[in-house]
C-alpha positions in Angstrom: -26.9 -28.9 -44.5 -23.7 -30.9 -42.9 -21.6 -27.7 -43.1 -24.3 -25.6 -41.5 -24.8 -28.2 -38.4 -21.0 -28.3 -37.9 -20.6 -24.6 -37.7 -23.4 -24.1 -35.6 -22.0 -27.1 -33.3 -18.8 -25.5 -33.3 -20.4 -22.0 -32.4 -22.2 -23.7 -29.6 -19.1 -25.1 -28.4 -17.2 -21.8 -28.3 -20.2 -19.9 -26.5 -20.1 -22.8 -23.9 -16.5 -22.2 -23.3 -16.5 -18.5 -23.5 -19.0 -18.4 -20.8 -16.9 -20.8 -18.3 -14.3 -18.0 -18.5 -15.5 -14.8 -16.9 -13.4 -11.5 -16.3 -11.7 -12.0 -12.9 -13.2 -9.5 -10.3 -12.0 -8.2 -6.8 -14.3 -11.1 -4.7 -13.2 -13.7 -6.8 -9.5 -12.9 -6.1 -10.4 -12.2 -2.6 -12.0 -15.8 -2.3 -9.0 -17.4 -4.1 -6.8 -16.1 -1.4 -9.0 -17.2 1.4 -8.8 -20.6 0.3 -5.0 -20.3 -0.1 -4.9 -19.0 3.5 -7.0 -21.9 5.0 -5.3 -24.7 3.2 -1.9 -22.9 3.8 -2.9 -22.8 7.6 -3.6 -26.5 7.9 -0.6 -27.6 5.4 -3.0 -29.2 3.5 -1.3 -30.7 0.4 -4.2 -29.6 -1.6 -3.0 -26.1 -1.9 -0.6 -27.8 -4.6 -3.4 -27.5 -7.1 -3.7 -23.3 -6.4 -0.5 -23.1 -8.5 -0.1 -23.1 -11.9 2.4 -25.5 -13.8 4.3 -22.5 -15.4 5.6 -19.8 -13.6 8.0 -18.8 -10.5 8.2 -18.7 -6.9 10.5 -15.7 -5.8 12.3 -15.8 -2.4 14.6 -13.2 -1.0 16.6 -14.3 1.9 17.7 -11.3 4.2 20.9 -11.9 6.4 21.3 -10.3 10.0 23.3 -7.4 7.9 20.4 -6.6 5.7 21.7 -8.0 2.6 19.2 -10.1 0.6 19.7 -12.8 -2.1 17.0 -13.5 -4.2 16.5 -17.2 -5.5 13.6 -18.2 -8.1 12.2 -21.9 -8.4 9.8 -22.8 -11.0 6.5 -23.7 -10.2 6.7 -27.0 -11.5 9.2 -27.6 -9.5 7.5 -26.3 -6.4 4.6 -28.4 -6.9 6.8 -31.8 -6.9 8.4 -30.7 -3.5 5.4 -29.1 -1.8 3.8 -31.9 -0.3 7.2 -32.7 1.7 7.8 -29.3 2.3 4.4 -29.0 4.1 5.2 -32.1 6.3 8.5 -30.5 7.5 6.8 -27.2 7.8 3.9 -28.5 10.3 6.5 -30.1 12.3 8.5 -27.1 12.5 5.3 -24.9 13.3 6.2 -23.2 10.5 2.7 -21.2 9.5 2.0 -17.8 8.5 -0.5 -15.5 9.1 -2.0 -12.9 6.5 -3.1 -9.3 7.2 -3.6 -6.2 5.4 -4.9 -8.0 1.9 -5.2 -5.9 -1.0 -6.1 -7.3 -4.3 -5.2 -4.9 -7.8 -6.8 -6.2 -10.7 -4.1 -6.3 -13.6 -6.2 -6.8 -16.7 -9.4 -9.1 -17.1 -7.6 -12.5 -16.4 -5.0 -11.5 -13.7 -4.9 -9.8 -10.5 -1.8 -9.0 -8.0 -2.6 -10.0 -4.5 -0.4 -7.9 -1.7 -0.5 -8.5 2.4 1.9 -8.4 5.2 2.9 -12.1 5.9 3.8 -12.8 9.5 6.0 -15.5 10.0 5.1 -17.5 13.3 8.5 -19.2 13.3 10.6 -16.2 13.0 8.4 -13.7 14.7 8.9 -11.7 11.4 6.4 -9.3 9.3 7.0 -9.6 5.4 5.5 -6.4 4.3 6.8 -7.2 0.4 4.7 -10.3 -0.1 2.4 -10.6 -3.1 1.2 -13.4 -5.6 -0.1 -12.8 -9.2 -2.9 -15.1 -10.2 -4.1 -15.9 -13.7 -7.5 -17.1 -14.8 -7.4 -19.9 -17.4 -9.3 -20.2 -20.5 -11.7 -22.6 -18.5 -12.1 -20.0 -15.8 -10.0 -21.5 -12.9 -7.5 -19.2 -11.2 -3.9 -20.4 -10.3 -1.1 -18.9 -8.4 1.6 -17.8 -11.5 4.0 -16.0 -9.3 4.6 -15.4 -5.5 7.0 -13.3 -3.9 8.3 -13.2 -0.3 11.3 -12.4 2.4 12.5 -15.0 4.6 15.4 -14.5 7.4 18.6 -16.1 7.8 18.1 -16.0 11.4 14.8 -15.4 13.5 13.6 -12.4 15.5 11.8 -14.2 18.3 13.9 -13.5 21.0 14.8 -9.9 19.7 11.5 -9.1 19.4 9.7 -10.9 22.2 9.3 -7.8 24.4 7.8 -5.6 21.3 5.4 -8.3 20.4 4.3 -8.6 24.2 4.0 -4.6 24.1 1.9 -4.3 21.1 -0.5 -7.2 22.2 -0.7 -5.2 25.4 -1.2 -1.8 23.8 -4.1 -3.4 21.4 -5.9 -4.9 24.6 -6.2 -1.6 26.4 -7.3 0.1 23.3 -10.1 -2.3 22.5 -11.1 -2.1 25.9 -12.5 1.4 25.1 -13.7 1.0 21.4 -15.1 1.8 19.2 -14.9 5.5 19.9 -15.0 8.8 18.0 -11.4 10.3 17.5 -13.2 13.2 15.6 -16.4 14.3 14.1 -16.1 12.2 11.0 -13.5 9.3 12.4 -14.3 6.4 14.5 -11.6 3.9 15.6 -13.3 0.9 15.3 -10.7 -1.6 16.7 -6.8 -2.1 17.4 -5.1 -5.6 16.0 -1.7 -6.5 16.9 0.0 -9.3 15.2 3.6 -10.1 15.8 5.8 -6.5 15.2 2.9 -5.2 13.3 -0.2 -3.3 14.7 -3.1 -2.1 12.9 -5.7 0.7 13.7 -9.2 0.2 12.0 -10.8 3.5 11.3 -14.3 4.2 9.8 -14.9 7.4 7.8 -18.7 7.7 9.6 -20.0 10.5 7.6 -18.6 9.4 4.1 -20.1 6.7 2.0 -17.3 4.9 -0.6 -18.6 7.2 -3.7 -18.1 10.3 -1.7 -14.3 9.8 -0.7 -12.1 12.4 -2.8 -9.5 11.0 -5.2 -6.3 12.4 -3.1 -7.4 10.8 0.0 -4.2 8.6 0.2 -2.1 11.5 -0.1 -3.9 13.5 2.4 -4.2 10.7 4.9 -0.5 9.5 4.5 1.0 13.0 5.4 -1.2 13.7 8.4 -0.6 10.0 9.6 3.2 9.9 9.0 3.6 13.2 11.1 1.4 12.4 14.1 2.8 8.9 14.3 6.4 10.2 14.0 5.8 12.8 16.8 3.4 11.6 19.1 3.2 8.6 21.8 3.1 5.9 22.1 3.1 5.6 18.7 6.8 7.2 18.2 8.0 5.2 21.0 6.6 2.0 19.3 8.2 2.8 15.7 11.8 3.6 17.3 11.5 0.0 18.8 11.1 -1.4 15.4 7.1 -1.8 15.1 5.3 -1.6 11.9 2.0 0.6 12.6 -0.7 0.0 9.8 -3.6 2.4 9.4 -6.9 1.0 7.4 -9.8 3.3 6.3 -13.2 2.4 5.3 -16.1 4.1 4.1 -19.2 4.5 6.2 -20.5 2.0 4.0 -17.9 -0.6 4.9 -15.6 -0.3 1.9 -11.7 -0.2 2.5 -10.7 3.2 1.1 -6.7 3.3 1.6 -4.1 1.9 3.9 -1.2 3.8 5.4 2.0 1.9 6.7 4.3 3.6 8.5 7.9 2.4 9.8 10.8 4.0 11.4 12.1 5.0 8.4 9.4 7.2 7.3 10.4 9.5 10.3 13.8 9.7 9.4 13.2 10.9 5.7 
């Protein structure tokens, strides 16, 4: 009788524990990253708790000649240093803004989040940024890997004119939006962030379930060609801008993002 009671108790405990751990979802990963952005932008030391005890921070430092040196720091060391680093960052105004956030589920307990990270201190858009988050047995999400690119020399003076041009261009667009660009596509808004500008389109006649599998290939080919050949995008790319084209379905599901740089026009 005691063994039976013990077995039942153990089984109940296991069931209770398993109920705490649920498969990670795009929604839960997005909520986690939203919290990360909020804490980071406020230089809040609570961001330390979002990192796992094991893992690594990867950072590539890019020199003016384009060469990069990648360094790895154990997360345990980062967590010990982070409170002081946040104080220094706040004093320097070293904050980052994130856009074009995408979530890719790796398996039932982990996901990779990619984004464009804009450094306000260096006037630089880092399109290589990502973090990997993992769910523990207790259901808690934590960062196990994070990667970013930093600059040895900031670009604020170099990019000052371009940043102003993109901001003015976005304002000019938005004064006339939303507007239909063809029978099936609405340009809803345009957003400038540093040296990047995002065009947000809606496929008004297509729900998410109606989108064809090769949409990304079809969109990319047409978007790259028109961006490289037609103004004002052609001139903006030549000046160093990154153009981002976001496409959502009629039911507001992000279907694809196409990013275009001058290098895409030279390939």
